[in-house]
Every structure is written in structure tokens, then in C-alpha cells.
N, C-alpha and C positions, 0 to 999 in steps of 0.2 A: 950779436943782434939786440938791439934796443927793445925792450918789452914794451909793448902797447897795452895800456889797462882798458877795459871796458866796465862801462856801467851795468848795473844788473838788468835794465831793460836792454840796453844793445846786445848782451849775452843772451837774453831769451830770445830776440829778433834773430840773431844769427843761429842758434840752435834751432829755432823753427824753420828758418830757410833750409837749414841741412835735412830737417823733416820731410820737407815739402819737395825737396829735389827740383826736378825741373817745372813744378806747378806753383813755384813761389812767387807770388805777386801781391801787393798791398792787402787786399781785401782777404784774400787767401790765408795770409800770415796772421791778420787780426782774428779771423775765426779760429785759427789754429791755436793761437795764443790763450783765446777764451777756453778752447776745449781742454787743453793741456795744464792751463794754470788756474781756471776758474775766475781770472781777471778779465774784465772787459778792456779791449785795447783802443784807444781813440785813434781812427785812422791817420790823422794827421801826426800824431806822435810816431806810429810806424814807419810812414814816410820820412819824417825827419832822422830816425834811428837807421833806415836804410841808407838814407844819403850820407851820413857820416861814416857808417861802415865801409861804404863804397869809397868814400875820400881815402880811408886808412887803409883801403886795399884788400879789405877781408871780404868783400863781396864784388861782384862783376853783374852787370845788367844788360839786356838787350830787349829791344821790342819785338813781342810775339806779333803773330798773323792777326789782321782786324777779325772780328768775329760779329755775327748779326745780334746775338743777345746784348752786346754791349755798343750797339748802333754803328758800328763798322768802326770803332776804336781799337786801339791796340794795347794790350797789357805790357806793362814793364816788367819782365821777369828776371829773377836774381838767382844767382848761383854763388856758393861757398868758393871763394878762391884757395889756393893753396896756403897762403897765409892765414886765412880765415881758418881752416882746418888745423893748422899748428897751434894757433891761438887758443882754439877750443881745446885741443888736446892739453895744452900746457895749463889751461884754467882746471881742467879735470883733475890731473895730475896734483896740482897744488892743493885743490879742494880734499880730494882723497888724503893727502898726506895730512892735512890738518885735522880731519876726522879721525885717522889713525892714531893722533896723537892724543886727542881726548880721552880713549880708552874707553870700554864698555860700561864701566861704573859711576863716569863723571857726571853723566847727566841725570842720574838719579836723584830725584828732589830730596832733601835733606830739611830736618827742621834746625834751627839755630836755637 
């Protein structure tokens, strides 16, 4: 299987969709990103990342029910697909291998 690479922001968005489960939609994802990372996320950037991840097959979406607080508009809800879950697992394994290869004392500051 060909490996699909993700940028940092795409990875964060994919992880956030996994956190939110069935409640993952644009604004909720941006809010959760802010809560988890301390970084504000532009809603347009979130929507662009969601679109890219859906095109790559890592997310699937559907329209939820219309709600009064949204003026009768429906939310587009996202879920992580099997490919998205596999990709996140592979990324986690790769990062863990790299961290383990560093060793406990490597990151201790030294003077030259």
C-alpha cells in the first residue's frame, strides 16, 4: 500500500475528528484544536484540511439534521475512515520509533 503523507495541520485535524467522534464539524473542530493545542485555527483552514482529508479517503462526511440554533441549516459531520485510522496509527508508531531512537539523555542541553 502506498503511504500517504500528512502535513502537521492535517494530522491535527484528523486527530481532532477522532476525538470528537460523531460531533465533529467545522466549528467544533476549530474549537477543539484551540483547546488541545492553544493555537487558534482559522475556520477556512479547517474546512480546507477537512476537504483534503476527505479527498484522500481518510475522512467521510454526511449532513446532520437541521437545527434551530443554526437557522435551520444542517452541519456537515465528519468521521475518521479505516484508512484515516490506519494512517494515524502508522504516524504514531513512526513518531514513537523516532523518540525511542533519541534516547533519554540526548535532549539534555549541553554547552559547547
